[in-house]
N, C-alpha and C positions, 0 to 999 in steps of 0.2 A: 755649417756651424762648427764642425770639428776642426776644420782648417783655421777658422778665425780664433777658436779657443787656443789652439796650439801656437799660432802666431802671437797672439796677445800674451800667452803664458811665457813664451820665449823672450819677448821684449821686456816683460815685467821681471823675469828672473835675471836677465842680463843687467838691466838697470839697477836692480837691487844689489846684485853682486858687485857691480861697478862702484856703487856708493861705498861699499866696504873697501874696495881696492883704492878708491880715491882718498879715503881717510887714512888707510894704513900705508899706502905706497906713494901717494902724491902729496901728503901733508895737508889735505883739506880738513876743514872743521869737523869735529865729532857730530855736529848737527846734520851732516850728510847721511848719518845712519837713520835718522827719523824717516825721511822719504824712502830710504833704502829698505827698511823693514816693512813699510807699508807696501812697497812694490813686491817684496817677497811674499807677503800675505795674499796679495792680488794674484800672484803666480799660482799659489796653491789652490785658490778658489777656482781660477780659470781651468785648471786641469780637471776639476770635478765636472765640468760641462761637456767633456768628451763623451761621445756616445759609445760606451762600452761598459760592461758590468764588472770588469776586472781592472783594478787600479794598476797592477803590474804591467798589463798590456798597454794601457794608456800611457804609462811612464816610459815604457820601452820604445813605443812608436814616437813619443815626444822627443826622444833623444836625437833623432835625425833632424827634426825641425830645429831643435836647440843648436846643434852643430852648425847648421846653415845660417841661422840667425846670428850666431857668434861671428861667423866669417863676414857677414854683412856689417855687423857692428864694427869689426876691425877696420873695414873699408870706410864706412861713412863717418863714424864717430872718432875713431883713432887716426884716420887718414893714412892707413897702410893698405896699399892695394894687394888683394889676395893673389898668390901665385898659382900656377897650374895645379900644384898639389893640394892647396886649400880648396880650389874649385872641385877637383876630382874627389876629394874626401867628402865634400858637401853632397855631391851627386850620389856617391855610394851610400852615404848615411840616409839620404832621402829615399833611396830605393829600398833600403832595409826597413825604414819606417813604413813605407807603403806595403811591403810584404807582411809585416806584423799586423798592421791595422786592417788591411783589405783582404788578406788571405782567406780562402774558404775554411770554414770550421765545421767539424763533424758535430752533430747534435748529441 
């Protein structure tokens, strides 16, 4: 469930932010902001589904998933193939997210 919440949150956040990018940088209609804001609200809700009691830990671990999703967005949506540094950064960020989320905690 946590993985799905993170993946969904990443897609919702990137889509919402891209709507603002498209409006401001690509000359798209201001109406792009309506689904963009709905997508950002969905992003916030999805992060509450992560199985942890601390918001900061959920957000910190999410960062690695977001970085990886942004690289995938770059490739699939924007048509720019990630280079080795993009891939390496995504791997390192996912490793960091796993350490934060799955590391043993003292009671």
